[in-house]
Full PDB file with SEQRES, HELIX, SHEET, SSBOND, CRYST1, ORIGX, SCALE, CONECT and MASTER records, all heavy atoms in Angstrom:
SEQRES   1 A   48  MET ARG SER LEU ALA LEU VAL VAL GLY ALA PHE ILE VAL          
SEQRES   2 A   48  ALA SER ALA LEU ALA GLY ALA LEU GLY ALA ALA ASN LEU          
SEQRES   3 A   48  GLY THR ALA LEU THR PHE GLY GLN ILE ALA VAL ALA LEU          
SEQRES   4 A   48  SER VAL VAL TYR VAL VAL ILE ARG HIS                          
HELIX    1 AA1 ARG A    2  ALA A   20  1                                  19    
HELIX    2 AA2 LEU A   26  ARG A   47  1                                  22    
CRYST1    1.000    1.000    1.000  90.00  90.00  90.00 P 1           1          
ORIGX1      1.000000  0.000000  0.000000        0.00000                         
ORIGX2      0.000000  1.000000  0.000000        0.00000                         
ORIGX3      0.000000  0.000000  1.000000        0.00000                         
SCALE1      1.000000  0.000000  0.000000        0.00000                         
SCALE2      0.000000  1.000000  0.000000        0.00000                         
SCALE3      0.000000  0.000000  1.000000        0.00000                         
ATOM      1  N   MET A   1      10.106 -15.215  -1.171  1.00  0.00           N  
ATOM      2  CA  MET A   1      11.039 -14.746  -0.166  1.00  0.00           C  
ATOM      3  C   MET A   1      12.357 -14.332  -0.811  1.00  0.00           C  
ATOM      4  O   MET A   1      12.971 -13.358  -0.410  1.00  0.00           O  
ATOM      5  CB  MET A   1      11.256 -15.871   0.846  1.00  0.00           C  
ATOM      6  CG  MET A   1      11.844 -15.399   2.118  1.00  0.00           C  
ATOM      7  SD  MET A   1      10.697 -14.269   2.898  1.00  0.00           S  
ATOM      8  CE  MET A   1      11.466 -14.028   4.414  1.00  0.00           C  
ATOM      9  N   ARG A   2      12.773 -15.085  -1.811  1.00  0.00           N  
ATOM     10  CA  ARG A   2      14.010 -14.768  -2.508  1.00  0.00           C  
ATOM     11  C   ARG A   2      13.904 -13.432  -3.242  1.00  0.00           C  
ATOM     12  O   ARG A   2      14.871 -12.672  -3.303  1.00  0.00           O  
ATOM     13  CB  ARG A   2      14.315 -15.890  -3.488  1.00  0.00           C  
ATOM     14  CG  ARG A   2      15.571 -15.720  -4.245  1.00  0.00           C  
ATOM     15  CD  ARG A   2      15.770 -16.883  -5.189  1.00  0.00           C  
ATOM     16  NE  ARG A   2      16.941 -17.626  -4.776  1.00  0.00           N  
ATOM     17  CZ  ARG A   2      17.325 -18.744  -5.329  1.00  0.00           C  
ATOM     18  NH1 ARG A   2      16.604 -19.284  -6.283  1.00  0.00           N  
ATOM     19  NH2 ARG A   2      18.419 -19.340  -4.926  1.00  0.00           N  
ATOM     20  N   SER A   3      12.738 -13.130  -3.770  1.00  0.00           N  
ATOM     21  CA  SER A   3      12.531 -11.875  -4.485  1.00  0.00           C  
ATOM     22  C   SER A   3      12.648 -10.679  -3.540  1.00  0.00           C  
ATOM     23  O   SER A   3      13.246  -9.660  -3.895  1.00  0.00           O  
ATOM     24  CB  SER A   3      11.157 -11.864  -5.146  1.00  0.00           C  
ATOM     25  OG  SER A   3      11.036 -12.934  -6.047  1.00  0.00           O  
ATOM     26  N   LEU A   4      12.092 -10.824  -2.357  1.00  0.00           N  
ATOM     27  CA  LEU A   4      12.184  -9.754  -1.375  1.00  0.00           C  
ATOM     28  C   LEU A   4      13.634  -9.514  -0.965  1.00  0.00           C  
ATOM     29  O   LEU A   4      14.072  -8.370  -0.846  1.00  0.00           O  
ATOM     30  CB  LEU A   4      11.337 -10.085  -0.149  1.00  0.00           C  
ATOM     31  CG  LEU A   4      11.351  -9.056   0.977  1.00  0.00           C  
ATOM     32  CD1 LEU A   4      10.789  -7.726   0.494  1.00  0.00           C  
ATOM     33  CD2 LEU A   4      10.583  -9.570   2.170  1.00  0.00           C  
ATOM     34  N   ALA A   5      14.379 -10.584  -0.790  1.00  0.00           N  
ATOM     35  CA  ALA A   5      15.788 -10.454  -0.439  1.00  0.00           C  
ATOM     36  C   ALA A   5      16.565  -9.752  -1.548  1.00  0.00           C  
ATOM     37  O   ALA A   5      17.461  -8.944  -1.275  1.00  0.00           O  
ATOM     38  CB  ALA A   5      16.388 -11.825  -0.159  1.00  0.00           C  
ATOM     39  N   LEU A   6      16.227 -10.042  -2.783  1.00  0.00           N  
ATOM     40  CA  LEU A   6      16.882  -9.384  -3.913  1.00  0.00           C  
ATOM     41  C   LEU A   6      16.613  -7.885  -3.907  1.00  0.00           C  
ATOM     42  O   LEU A   6      17.538  -7.082  -4.090  1.00  0.00           O  
ATOM     43  CB  LEU A   6      16.405  -9.994  -5.229  1.00  0.00           C  
ATOM     44  CG  LEU A   6      16.939  -9.338  -6.496  1.00  0.00           C  
ATOM     45  CD1 LEU A   6      18.406  -9.661  -6.665  1.00  0.00           C  
ATOM     46  CD2 LEU A   6      16.140  -9.779  -7.689  1.00  0.00           C  
ATOM     47  N   VAL A   7      15.366  -7.490  -3.673  1.00  0.00           N  
ATOM     48  CA  VAL A   7      14.997  -6.078  -3.686  1.00  0.00           C  
ATOM     49  C   VAL A   7      15.663  -5.334  -2.526  1.00  0.00           C  
ATOM     50  O   VAL A   7      16.248  -4.260  -2.714  1.00  0.00           O  
ATOM     51  CB  VAL A   7      13.460  -5.922  -3.643  1.00  0.00           C  
ATOM     52  CG1 VAL A   7      13.065  -4.475  -3.461  1.00  0.00           C  
ATOM     53  CG2 VAL A   7      12.836  -6.491  -4.901  1.00  0.00           C  
ATOM     54  N   VAL A   8      15.599  -5.899  -1.340  1.00  0.00           N  
ATOM     55  CA  VAL A   8      16.219  -5.260  -0.170  1.00  0.00           C  
ATOM     56  C   VAL A   8      17.734  -5.206  -0.336  1.00  0.00           C  
ATOM     57  O   VAL A   8      18.369  -4.189  -0.036  1.00  0.00           O  
ATOM     58  CB  VAL A   8      15.818  -5.993   1.126  1.00  0.00           C  
ATOM     59  CG1 VAL A   8      16.599  -5.480   2.315  1.00  0.00           C  
ATOM     60  CG2 VAL A   8      14.325  -5.855   1.369  1.00  0.00           C  
ATOM     61  N   GLY A   9      18.310  -6.280  -0.834  1.00  0.00           N  
ATOM     62  CA  GLY A   9      19.748  -6.312  -1.059  1.00  0.00           C  
ATOM     63  C   GLY A   9      20.195  -5.286  -2.077  1.00  0.00           C  
ATOM     64  O   GLY A   9      21.252  -4.661  -1.920  1.00  0.00           O  
ATOM     65  N   ALA A  10      19.408  -5.110  -3.122  1.00  0.00           N  
ATOM     66  CA  ALA A  10      19.742  -4.109  -4.136  1.00  0.00           C  
ATOM     67  C   ALA A  10      19.749  -2.714  -3.524  1.00  0.00           C  
ATOM     68  O   ALA A  10      20.635  -1.897  -3.828  1.00  0.00           O  
ATOM     69  CB  ALA A  10      18.746  -4.182  -5.289  1.00  0.00           C  
ATOM     70  N   PHE A  11      18.789  -2.438  -2.662  1.00  0.00           N  
ATOM     71  CA  PHE A  11      18.737  -1.124  -2.013  1.00  0.00           C  
ATOM     72  C   PHE A  11      19.969  -0.895  -1.139  1.00  0.00           C  
ATOM     73  O   PHE A  11      20.615   0.149  -1.213  1.00  0.00           O  
ATOM     74  CB  PHE A  11      17.466  -0.993  -1.173  1.00  0.00           C  
ATOM     75  CG  PHE A  11      17.370   0.320  -0.451  1.00  0.00           C  
ATOM     76  CD1 PHE A  11      16.999   1.465  -1.118  1.00  0.00           C  
ATOM     77  CD2 PHE A  11      17.669   0.406   0.896  1.00  0.00           C  
ATOM     78  CE1 PHE A  11      16.925   2.678  -0.466  1.00  0.00           C  
ATOM     79  CE2 PHE A  11      17.596   1.611   1.566  1.00  0.00           C  
ATOM     80  CZ  PHE A  11      17.217   2.756   0.882  1.00  0.00           C  
ATOM     81  N   ILE A  12      20.300  -1.888  -0.345  1.00  0.00           N  
ATOM     82  CA  ILE A  12      21.417  -1.747   0.586  1.00  0.00           C  
ATOM     83  C   ILE A  12      22.738  -1.604  -0.168  1.00  0.00           C  
ATOM     84  O   ILE A  12      23.542  -0.716   0.131  1.00  0.00           O  
ATOM     85  CB  ILE A  12      21.455  -2.939   1.559  1.00  0.00           C  
ATOM     86  CG1 ILE A  12      20.247  -2.879   2.488  1.00  0.00           C  
ATOM     87  CG2 ILE A  12      22.749  -2.965   2.352  1.00  0.00           C  
ATOM     88  CD1 ILE A  12      20.040  -4.116   3.324  1.00  0.00           C  
ATOM     89  N   VAL A  13      22.951  -2.456  -1.146  1.00  0.00           N  
ATOM     90  CA  VAL A  13      24.218  -2.430  -1.882  1.00  0.00           C  
ATOM     91  C   VAL A  13      24.364  -1.135  -2.676  1.00  0.00           C  
ATOM     92  O   VAL A  13      25.426  -0.503  -2.664  1.00  0.00           O  
ATOM     93  CB  VAL A  13      24.331  -3.666  -2.805  1.00  0.00           C  
ATOM     94  CG1 VAL A  13      25.497  -3.529  -3.768  1.00  0.00           C  
ATOM     95  CG2 VAL A  13      24.465  -4.923  -1.977  1.00  0.00           C  
ATOM     96  N   ALA A  14      23.316  -0.731  -3.364  1.00  0.00           N  
ATOM     97  CA  ALA A  14      23.405   0.487  -4.174  1.00  0.00           C  
ATOM     98  C   ALA A  14      23.601   1.721  -3.300  1.00  0.00           C  
ATOM     99  O   ALA A  14      24.398   2.609  -3.645  1.00  0.00           O  
ATOM    100  CB  ALA A  14      22.152   0.641  -5.030  1.00  0.00           C  
ATOM    101  N   SER A  15      22.918   1.798  -2.183  1.00  0.00           N  
ATOM    102  CA  SER A  15      23.079   2.947  -1.287  1.00  0.00           C  
ATOM    103  C   SER A  15      24.472   2.993  -0.691  1.00  0.00           C  
ATOM    104  O   SER A  15      25.115   4.046  -0.643  1.00  0.00           O  
ATOM    105  CB  SER A  15      22.044   2.898  -0.159  1.00  0.00           C  
ATOM    106  OG  SER A  15      20.746   2.971  -0.673  1.00  0.00           O  
ATOM    107  N   ALA A  16      24.957   1.839  -0.244  1.00  0.00           N  
ATOM    108  CA  ALA A  16      26.301   1.787   0.333  1.00  0.00           C  
ATOM    109  C   ALA A  16      27.366   2.095  -0.709  1.00  0.00           C  
ATOM    110  O   ALA A  16      28.331   2.816  -0.427  1.00  0.00           O  
ATOM    111  CB  ALA A  16      26.544   0.417   0.947  1.00  0.00           C  
ATOM    112  N   LEU A  17      27.188   1.588  -1.902  1.00  0.00           N  
ATOM    113  CA  LEU A  17      28.157   1.836  -2.961  1.00  0.00           C  
ATOM    114  C   LEU A  17      28.178   3.313  -3.354  1.00  0.00           C  
ATOM    115  O   LEU A  17      29.251   3.893  -3.541  1.00  0.00           O  
ATOM    116  CB  LEU A  17      27.833   0.967  -4.172  1.00  0.00           C  
ATOM    117  CG  LEU A  17      28.848   0.924  -5.298  1.00  0.00           C  
ATOM    118  CD1 LEU A  17      30.173   0.375  -4.789  1.00  0.00           C  
ATOM    119  CD2 LEU A  17      28.330   0.076  -6.437  1.00  0.00           C  
ATOM    120  N   ALA A  18      27.007   3.914  -3.458  1.00  0.00           N  
ATOM    121  CA  ALA A  18      26.947   5.340  -3.787  1.00  0.00           C  
ATOM    122  C   ALA A  18      27.606   6.166  -2.696  1.00  0.00           C  
ATOM    123  O   ALA A  18      28.337   7.131  -2.978  1.00  0.00           O  
ATOM    124  CB  ALA A  18      25.501   5.772  -3.993  1.00  0.00           C  
ATOM    125  N   GLY A  19      27.368   5.815  -1.449  1.00  0.00           N  
ATOM    126  CA  GLY A  19      27.999   6.532  -0.349  1.00  0.00           C  
ATOM    127  C   GLY A  19      29.506   6.372  -0.355  1.00  0.00           C  
ATOM    128  O   GLY A  19      30.262   7.321  -0.125  1.00  0.00           O  
ATOM    129  N   ALA A  20      29.970   5.164  -0.636  1.00  0.00           N  
ATOM    130  CA  ALA A  20      31.403   4.896  -0.648  1.00  0.00           C  
ATOM    131  C   ALA A  20      32.099   5.582  -1.820  1.00  0.00           C  
ATOM    132  O   ALA A  20      33.267   5.948  -1.719  1.00  0.00           O  
ATOM    133  CB  ALA A  20      31.652   3.395  -0.712  1.00  0.00           C  
ATOM    134  N   LEU A  21      31.376   5.753  -2.913  1.00  0.00           N  
ATOM    135  CA  LEU A  21      31.980   6.376  -4.089  1.00  0.00           C  
ATOM    136  C   LEU A  21      31.869   7.895  -4.076  1.00  0.00           C  
ATOM    137  O   LEU A  21      32.233   8.536  -5.059  1.00  0.00           O  
ATOM    138  CB  LEU A  21      31.354   5.807  -5.365  1.00  0.00           C  
ATOM    139  CG  LEU A  21      31.686   4.342  -5.649  1.00  0.00           C  
ATOM    140  CD1 LEU A  21      30.948   3.849  -6.880  1.00  0.00           C  
ATOM    141  CD2 LEU A  21      33.179   4.146  -5.796  1.00  0.00           C  
ATOM    142  N   GLY A  22      31.352   8.443  -2.987  1.00  0.00           N  
ATOM    143  CA  GLY A  22      31.396   9.891  -2.827  1.00  0.00           C  
ATOM    144  C   GLY A  22      30.119  10.636  -3.142  1.00  0.00           C  
ATOM    145  O   GLY A  22      30.175  11.750  -3.669  1.00  0.00           O  
ATOM    146  N   ALA A  23      28.969  10.057  -2.836  1.00  0.00           N  
ATOM    147  CA  ALA A  23      27.723  10.795  -3.019  1.00  0.00           C  
ATOM    148  C   ALA A  23      27.755  12.051  -2.158  1.00  0.00           C  
ATOM    149  O   ALA A  23      28.356  12.074  -1.086  1.00  0.00           O  
ATOM    150  CB  ALA A  23      26.533   9.916  -2.630  1.00  0.00           C  
ATOM    151  N   ALA A  24      27.123  13.096  -2.640  1.00  0.00           N  
ATOM    152  CA  ALA A  24      27.181  14.396  -1.972  1.00  0.00           C  
ATOM    153  C   ALA A  24      26.636  14.336  -0.545  1.00  0.00           C  
ATOM    154  O   ALA A  24      27.162  14.992   0.351  1.00  0.00           O  
ATOM    155  CB  ALA A  24      26.414  15.426  -2.783  1.00  0.00           C  
ATOM    156  N   ASN A  25      25.576  13.562  -0.333  1.00  0.00           N  
ATOM    157  CA  ASN A  25      24.993  13.425   1.006  1.00  0.00           C  
ATOM    158  C   ASN A  25      24.191  12.125   1.069  1.00  0.00           C  
ATOM    159  O   ASN A  25      24.127  11.378   0.099  1.00  0.00           O  
ATOM    160  CB  ASN A  25      24.126  14.646   1.355  1.00  0.00           C  
ATOM    161  CG  ASN A  25      23.073  14.920   0.312  1.00  0.00           C  
ATOM    162  OD1 ASN A  25      22.568  14.005  -0.320  1.00  0.00           O  
ATOM    163  ND2 ASN A  25      22.740  16.186   0.117  1.00  0.00           N  
ATOM    164  N   LEU A  26      23.597  11.876   2.213  1.00  0.00           N  
ATOM    165  CA  LEU A  26      22.847  10.632   2.403  1.00  0.00           C  
ATOM    166  C   LEU A  26      21.628  10.564   1.486  1.00  0.00           C  
ATOM    167  O   LEU A  26      21.290   9.494   0.973  1.00  0.00           O  
ATOM    168  CB  LEU A  26      22.416  10.508   3.866  1.00  0.00           C  
ATOM    169  CG  LEU A  26      21.624   9.261   4.235  1.00  0.00           C  
ATOM    170  CD1 LEU A  26      22.451   8.013   3.980  1.00  0.00           C  
ATOM    171  CD2 LEU A  26      21.178   9.318   5.677  1.00  0.00           C  
ATOM    172  N   GLY A  27      20.993  11.684   1.252  1.00  0.00           N  
ATOM    173  CA  GLY A  27      19.823  11.701   0.376  1.00  0.00           C  
ATOM    174  C   GLY A  27      20.158  11.260  -1.034  1.00  0.00           C  
ATOM    175  O   GLY A  27      19.387  10.538  -1.672  1.00  0.00           O  
ATOM    176  N   THR A  28      21.288  11.685  -1.525  1.00  0.00           N  
ATOM    177  CA  THR A  28      21.720  11.284  -2.864  1.00  0.00           C  
ATOM    178  C   THR A  28      22.001   9.787  -2.902  1.00  0.00           C  
ATOM    179  O   THR A  28      21.621   9.095  -3.854  1.00  0.00           O  
ATOM    180  CB  THR A  28      22.981  12.063  -3.270  1.00  0.00           C  
ATOM    181  OG1 THR A  28      22.704  13.458  -3.185  1.00  0.00           O  
ATOM    182  CG2 THR A  28      23.418  11.716  -4.669  1.00  0.00           C  
ATOM    183  N   ALA A  29      22.667   9.272  -1.888  1.00  0.00           N  
ATOM    184  CA  ALA A  29      22.956   7.841  -1.839  1.00  0.00           C  
ATOM    185  C   ALA A  29      21.662   7.030  -1.783  1.00  0.00           C  
ATOM    186  O   ALA A  29      21.535   5.992  -2.452  1.00  0.00           O  
ATOM    187  CB  ALA A  29      23.836   7.530  -0.632  1.00  0.00           C  
ATOM    188  N   LEU A  30      20.693   7.490  -1.007  1.00  0.00           N  
ATOM    189  CA  LEU A  30      19.419   6.767  -0.913  1.00  0.00           C  
ATOM    190  C   LEU A  30      18.624   6.847  -2.212  1.00  0.00           C  
ATOM    191  O   LEU A  30      17.852   5.936  -2.527  1.00  0.00           O  
ATOM    192  CB  LEU A  30      18.599   7.309   0.256  1.00  0.00           C  
ATOM    193  CG  LEU A  30      19.184   7.039   1.641  1.00  0.00           C  
ATOM    194  CD1 LEU A  30      18.292   7.637   2.717  1.00  0.00           C  
ATOM    195  CD2 LEU A  30      19.399   5.563   1.881  1.00  0.00           C  
ATOM    196  N   THR A  31      18.808   7.917  -2.970  1.00  0.00           N  
ATOM    197  CA  THR A  31      18.159   8.016  -4.271  1.00  0.00           C  
ATOM    198  C   THR A  31      18.658   6.919  -5.203  1.00  0.00           C  
ATOM    199  O   THR A  31      17.870   6.294  -5.923  1.00  0.00           O  
ATOM    200  CB  THR A  31      18.411   9.401  -4.890  1.00  0.00           C  
ATOM    201  OG1 THR A  31      17.857  10.388  -4.030  1.00  0.00           O  
ATOM    202  CG2 THR A  31      17.789   9.513  -6.269  1.00  0.00           C  
ATOM    203  N   PHE A  32      19.956   6.674  -5.178  1.00  0.00           N  
ATOM    204  CA  PHE A  32      20.492   5.569  -5.975  1.00  0.00           C  
ATOM    205  C   PHE A  32      19.939   4.237  -5.477  1.00  0.00           C  
ATOM    206  O   PHE A  32      19.710   3.324  -6.271  1.00  0.00           O  
ATOM    207  CB  PHE A  32      22.016   5.578  -5.951  1.00  0.00           C  
ATOM    208  CG  PHE A  32      22.606   6.613  -6.858  1.00  0.00           C  
ATOM    209  CD1 PHE A  32      23.084   7.803  -6.346  1.00  0.00           C  
ATOM    210  CD2 PHE A  32      22.680   6.402  -8.222  1.00  0.00           C  
ATOM    211  CE1 PHE A  32      23.625   8.760  -7.177  1.00  0.00           C  
ATOM    212  CE2 PHE A  32      23.213   7.354  -9.069  1.00  0.00           C  
ATOM    213  CZ  PHE A  32      23.696   8.538  -8.548  1.00  0.00           C  
ATOM    214  N   GLY A  33      19.712   4.116  -4.189  1.00  0.00           N  
ATOM    215  CA  GLY A  33      19.089   2.918  -3.645  1.00  0.00           C  
ATOM    216  C   GLY A  33      17.677   2.732  -4.166  1.00  0.00           C  
ATOM    217  O   GLY A  33      17.263   1.618  -4.492  1.00  0.00           O  
ATOM    218  N   GLN A  34      16.932   3.815  -4.267  1.00  0.00           N  
ATOM    219  CA  GLN A  34      15.567   3.739  -4.791  1.00  0.00           C  
ATOM    220  C   GLN A  34      15.558   3.342  -6.259  1.00  0.00           C  
ATOM    221  O   GLN A  34      14.691   2.582  -6.695  1.00  0.00           O  
ATOM    222  CB  GLN A  34      14.855   5.079  -4.625  1.00  0.00           C  
ATOM    223  CG  GLN A  34      14.486   5.401  -3.206  1.00  0.00           C  
ATOM    224  CD  GLN A  34      13.797   6.749  -3.080  1.00  0.00           C  
ATOM    225  OE1 GLN A  34      13.877   7.586  -3.975  1.00  0.00           O  
ATOM    226  NE2 GLN A  34      13.139   6.959  -1.961  1.00  0.00           N  
ATOM    227  N   ILE A  35      16.513   3.851  -7.012  1.00  0.00           N  
ATOM    228  CA  ILE A  35      16.616   3.469  -8.417  1.00  0.00           C  
ATOM    229  C   ILE A  35      16.897   1.975  -8.534  1.00  0.00           C  
ATOM    230  O   ILE A  35      16.311   1.273  -9.365  1.00  0.00           O  
ATOM    231  CB  ILE A  35      17.699   4.308  -9.120  1.00  0.00           C  
ATOM    232  CG1 ILE A  35      17.262   5.766  -9.192  1.00  0.00           C  
ATOM    233  CG2 ILE A  35      18.008   3.761 -10.511  1.00  0.00           C  
ATOM    234  CD1 ILE A  35      18.364   6.730  -9.603  1.00  0.00           C  
ATOM    235  N   ALA A  36      17.781   1.475  -7.682  1.00  0.00           N  
ATOM    236  CA  ALA A  36      18.097   0.047  -7.692  1.00  0.00           C  
ATOM    237  C   ALA A  36      16.881  -0.794  -7.317  1.00  0.00           C  
ATOM    238  O   ALA A  36      16.667  -1.870  -7.880  1.00  0.00           O  
ATOM    239  CB  ALA A  36      19.257  -0.234  -6.747  1.00  0.00           C  
ATOM    240  N   VAL A  37      16.080  -0.321  -6.378  1.00  0.00           N  
ATOM    241  CA  VAL A  37      14.846  -1.034  -6.004  1.00  0.00           C  
ATOM    242  C   VAL A  37      13.901  -1.100  -7.191  1.00  0.00           C  
ATOM    243  O   VAL A  37      13.340  -2.159  -7.490  1.00  0.00           O  
ATOM    244  CB  VAL A  37      14.162  -0.363  -4.792  1.00  0.00           C  
ATOM    245  CG1 VAL A  37      12.741  -0.865  -4.623  1.00  0.00           C  
ATOM    246  CG2 VAL A  37      14.960  -0.607  -3.533  1.00  0.00           C  
ATOM    247  N   ALA A  38      13.729   0.003  -7.887  1.00  0.00           N  
ATOM    248  CA  ALA A  38      12.832   0.022  -9.046  1.00  0.00           C  
ATOM    249  C   ALA A  38      13.310  -0.958 -10.118  1.00  0.00           C  
ATOM    250  O   ALA A  38      12.504  -1.715 -10.678  1.00  0.00           O  
ATOM    251  CB  ALA A  38      12.743   1.431  -9.623  1.00  0.00           C  
ATOM    252  N   LEU A  39      14.604  -0.962 -10.389  1.00  0.00           N  
ATOM    253  CA  LEU A  39      15.133  -1.873 -11.400  1.00  0.00           C  
ATOM    254  C   LEU A  39      15.001  -3.336 -10.967  1.00  0.00           C  
ATOM    255  O   LEU A  39      14.673  -4.204 -11.790  1.00  0.00           O  
ATOM    256  CB  LEU A  39      16.593  -1.538 -11.689  1.00  0.00           C  
ATOM    257  CG  LEU A  39      16.842  -0.217 -12.396  1.00  0.00           C  
ATOM    258  CD1 LEU A  39      18.336   0.054 -12.504  1.00  0.00           C  
ATOM    259  CD2 LEU A  39      16.184  -0.207 -13.760  1.00  0.00           C  
ATOM    260  N   SER A  40      15.229  -3.606  -9.704  1.00  0.00           N  
ATOM    261  CA  SER A  40      15.121  -4.990  -9.235  1.00  0.00           C  
ATOM    262  C   SER A  40      13.668  -5.463  -9.205  1.00  0.00           C  
ATOM    263  O   SER A  40      13.397  -6.639  -9.478  1.00  0.00           O  
ATOM    264  CB  SER A  40      15.786  -5.168  -7.876  1.00  0.00           C  
ATOM    265  OG  SER A  40      15.155  -4.388  -6.905  1.00  0.00           O  
ATOM    266  N   VAL A  41      12.735  -4.584  -8.922  1.00  0.00           N  
ATOM    267  CA  VAL A  41      11.313  -4.960  -8.967  1.00  0.00           C  
ATOM    268  C   VAL A  41      10.902  -5.280 -10.394  1.00  0.00           C  
ATOM    269  O   VAL A  41      10.188  -6.260 -10.642  1.00  0.00           O  
ATOM    270  CB  VAL A  41      10.422  -3.848  -8.361  1.00  0.00           C  
ATOM    271  CG1 VAL A  41       8.967  -4.065  -8.693  1.00  0.00           C  
ATOM    272  CG2 VAL A  41      10.615  -3.793  -6.860  1.00  0.00           C  
ATOM    273  N   VAL A  42      11.363  -4.483 -11.349  1.00  0.00           N  
ATOM    274  CA  VAL A  42      11.075  -4.772 -12.747  1.00  0.00           C  
ATOM    275  C   VAL A  42      11.659  -6.131 -13.138  1.00  0.00           C  
ATOM    276  O   VAL A  42      10.997  -6.936 -13.803  1.00  0.00           O  
ATOM    277  CB  VAL A  42      11.626  -3.649 -13.665  1.00  0.00           C  
ATOM    278  CG1 VAL A  42      11.600  -4.063 -15.129  1.00  0.00           C  
ATOM    279  CG2 VAL A  42      10.846  -2.369 -13.455  1.00  0.00           C  
ATOM    280  N   TYR A  43      12.863  -6.396 -12.683  1.00  0.00           N  
ATOM    281  CA  TYR A  43      13.488  -7.695 -12.971  1.00  0.00           C  
ATOM    282  C   TYR A  43      12.664  -8.841 -12.377  1.00  0.00           C  
ATOM    283  O   TYR A  43      12.437  -9.856 -13.055  1.00  0.00           O  
ATOM    284  CB  TYR A  43      14.912  -7.718 -12.412  1.00  0.00           C  
ATOM    285  CG  TYR A  43      15.565  -9.059 -12.496  1.00  0.00           C  
ATOM    286  CD1 TYR A  43      16.044  -9.542 -13.705  1.00  0.00           C  
ATOM    287  CD2 TYR A  43      15.706  -9.867 -11.363  1.00  0.00           C  
ATOM    288  CE1 TYR A  43      16.647 -10.788 -13.787  1.00  0.00           C  
ATOM    289  CE2 TYR A  43      16.299 -11.104 -11.441  1.00  0.00           C  
ATOM    290  CZ  TYR A  43      16.763 -11.563 -12.648  1.00  0.00           C  
ATOM    291  OH  TYR A  43      17.359 -12.796 -12.728  1.00  0.00           O  
ATOM    292  N   VAL A  44      12.226  -8.698 -11.139  1.00  0.00           N  
ATOM    293  CA  VAL A  44      11.458  -9.748 -10.481  1.00  0.00           C  
ATOM    294  C   VAL A  44      10.125  -9.970 -11.196  1.00  0.00           C  
ATOM    295  O   VAL A  44       9.694 -11.108 -11.416  1.00  0.00           O  
ATOM    296  CB  VAL A  44      11.239  -9.411  -8.989  1.00  0.00           C  
ATOM    297  CG1 VAL A  44      10.180 -10.305  -8.361  1.00  0.00           C  
ATOM    298  CG2 VAL A  44      12.554  -9.518  -8.230  1.00  0.00           C  
ATOM    299  N   VAL A  45       9.466  -8.890 -11.591  1.00  0.00           N  
ATOM    300  CA  VAL A  45       8.167  -9.014 -12.265  1.00  0.00           C  
ATOM    301  C   VAL A  45       8.321  -9.692 -13.620  1.00  0.00           C  
ATOM    302  O   VAL A  45       7.525 -10.568 -13.982  1.00  0.00           O  
ATOM    303  CB  VAL A  45       7.506  -7.625 -12.404  1.00  0.00           C  
ATOM    304  CG1 VAL A  45       6.321  -7.672 -13.344  1.00  0.00           C  
ATOM    305  CG2 VAL A  45       7.084  -7.108 -11.044  1.00  0.00           C  
ATOM    306  N   ILE A  46       9.342  -9.306 -14.354  1.00  0.00           N  
ATOM    307  CA  ILE A  46       9.542  -9.914 -15.682  1.00  0.00           C  
ATOM    308  C   ILE A  46       9.960 -11.369 -15.550  1.00  0.00           C  
ATOM    309  O   ILE A  46       9.535 -12.215 -16.335  1.00  0.00           O  
ATOM    310  CB  ILE A  46      10.592  -9.098 -16.474  1.00  0.00           C  
ATOM    311  CG1 ILE A  46       9.997  -7.752 -16.878  1.00  0.00           C  
ATOM    312  CG2 ILE A  46      11.051  -9.853 -17.708  1.00  0.00           C  
ATOM    313  CD1 ILE A  46      10.976  -6.818 -17.521  1.00  0.00           C  
ATOM    314  N   ARG A  47      10.770 -11.662 -14.552  1.00  0.00           N  
ATOM    315  CA  ARG A  47      11.289 -13.020 -14.374  1.00  0.00           C  
ATOM    316  C   ARG A  47      10.191 -14.001 -13.971  1.00  0.00           C  
ATOM    317  O   ARG A  47      10.211 -15.167 -14.359  1.00  0.00           O  
ATOM    318  CB  ARG A  47      12.383 -13.002 -13.314  1.00  0.00           C  
ATOM    319  CG  ARG A  47      13.072 -14.301 -13.158  1.00  0.00           C  
ATOM    320  CD  ARG A  47      14.258 -14.164 -12.256  1.00  0.00           C  
ATOM    321  NE  ARG A  47      14.842 -15.477 -12.045  1.00  0.00           N  
ATOM    322  CZ  ARG A  47      15.456 -15.839 -10.947  1.00  0.00           C  
ATOM    323  NH1 ARG A  47      15.584 -14.986  -9.950  1.00  0.00           N  
ATOM    324  NH2 ARG A  47      15.963 -17.036 -10.808  1.00  0.00           N  
ATOM    325  N   HIS A  48       9.225 -13.549 -13.188  1.00  0.00           N  
ATOM    326  CA  HIS A  48       8.183 -14.472 -12.718  1.00  0.00           C  
ATOM    327  C   HIS A  48       6.967 -14.266 -13.528  1.00  0.00           C  
ATOM    328  O   HIS A  48       6.034 -13.978 -13.628  1.00  0.00           O  
ATOM    329  CB  HIS A  48       7.914 -14.272 -11.217  1.00  0.00           C  
ATOM    330  CG  HIS A  48       9.063 -14.743 -10.379  1.00  0.00           C  
ATOM    331  ND1 HIS A  48       9.927 -13.885  -9.778  1.00  0.00           N  
ATOM    332  CD2 HIS A  48       9.494 -15.985 -10.094  1.00  0.00           C  
ATOM    333  CE1 HIS A  48      10.838 -14.565  -9.117  1.00  0.00           C  
ATOM    334  NE2 HIS A  48      10.595 -15.851  -9.299  1.00  0.00           N  
TER     335      HIS A  48                                                      
MASTER        0    0    0    2    0    0    0    6  334    1    0    4          
END                                                                             
């Protein structure tokens, strides 16, 4: 359950941060969210 929260949280934080820092549009901000999800999944897999 903690791993899922980490992945979802990474998506939300990265998307919001990209939007706040001036991403060109919502699609760009969500792309950064997807990158954060991929990195957090790799972290979870390696950690466990």
